[in-house]
N, C-alpha and C positions, 0 to 999 in steps of 0.2 A: 480475589476475583476469579471466577471460572470463565472459560471461553464463552462468549455470548451465545445464548440459545439461537438467536437469529442467524449467527454465522454458521453454527452447526446445521441448522435447518436448511440454510442456503446450499451448503455443500451436499447434504444428503438429498435434498430435492433435485439437485442437478447431477446426482449420481457420480460425484467426484470422489475418487479414492484419496484418502488423506490419512495422515498420522499426526497425532498431537505430540509435540516435542517439549521437553523441559530442559532448560539449560541454565547455567549460572547467570545471574543478573549482568546485563551489559547495557551500555547506554547508546553507543553508535551502531548504525546498521552494519557496518563492516565488522565490528567486534561481535555483534550478534551472529552474523554469518560464520565467523570463526568458531564461536561457541557451539554452533549447530553443525560444524564440520562440513560446510558447503562453501562453494566459491561465491564471491560477492555478486556475480552475474545471475546467480540463481535465487538470491534473496531479494524480495520485493520491498523496497523502501517507500514509505508514504511521506510525501511532503505536502502540507496544506498551503495553498496559495490563495491570495486575494486577487481577484480579477474584477476591476470595477468595484461594485459593492458586494459581489458574490464570492463566497468561499468555494474553492475547487479542491478536489483531491487529485494529486498527481502521483503516479506509481512508476518507479524507476529502479534499475538494478542498484544494489547497495554500493557497488564499486564505481558509481558515477555520481556527478554533482548536477543539480538542476541548472538549466540555462533559462532564466526568466524571460529573456528576449524571445526565445523560441516558444515558450508557453504563451506569451503575449501574441505572437504571430498566429498560433493555433487557435486562440480564443477571440482574437480581434480586439482585445483590450490590453492595456498595460497590466503587467502582473508583478506582484511583489510577494515576498514571504509573509504569510499570516503570522500574527503574534499569538502565542499559546493562550494567553488570557482571553483572546477574542474568539477562539474556536473550541476551547476545552469543554464547554457546555454541549457541544454537538455530539460528544462521545461520552455519555454518562456511564457507560459500562466498560470503559477502557482507561488505562494509564496513558497520559500524554506521551507521545513518541512510540506507542505500541498499538496503534490503531491498525486493524486489518485492512487490506487494500480493496475493500468492497464499498465504495462510497455510496452506492445505491441503497445500502442498508441504513445509511444515515442521512439520506436525502441530498447527497452531494453529487454534482456532476463529476465524473471521473475520467482522467486522461491517463492512459497506460503507454509508456514509452515502447517504441517498436522493438528495441533490443530485448526487453523482457518478454514481449509477445513471441519471440523466436525460440524461447527455451521450452524444453519438453516437460520440465517440472520446475516449480518454484516453492520457496519456503517464505513464509510471511508471519508477522506477529499476530498473536491471537487476541490479546487485550492487555497484556502486562509484560514487563521486561524479562520475565522468566519463562514465558510460554511462547511457543511458535507452532506453526502448522506446516507440515510438508504435504503439499498437494500435487497430485498428478492430474494434469488437465484442468486444474483450478483456474488457470488464466482464461479458459473458455467462459467460465462463469463471469469473470470480470469483463471480458470483452463483449459479452452479450448485453451488458448494461453500461458500457463505457465507450469512449472513443480511443482508438489506438493512435497515438501521436506519431508523426513522421520521425520524431526524435527530438527530444528537448533536454538533452544532457550534454555536458562537456565531454 
């Protein structure tokens, strides 16, 4: 799988400086950050959450864990982790666990944790466990079409 065209178009259209990274396959966000030689706070981890009947994309630093009570407070509905089989069809061009943090490209409301919004650059998954994207200012693209959470991590 190549990096999705819609992701590349989004970055280019918003004049985001980026670099496509290739790294050994890794499964957890923290291990991916290590493979990319970045601190976990700079790696955007995507967690798909179910809020009511709706799927949401949450984006947080790789070195943190999601706090579902805080997500529920932000959305006004109880939140739970979504099951992979329930959302994998939403990302036909991505490996599960390697979705880019741009929910608007997939029709999902997106919540970005404030800690990630404070970083000057972020690294995120491109579409599979061996590809990443190092983006300068790319969070501005996410924030333009997402809500920045007050914080929903432990």
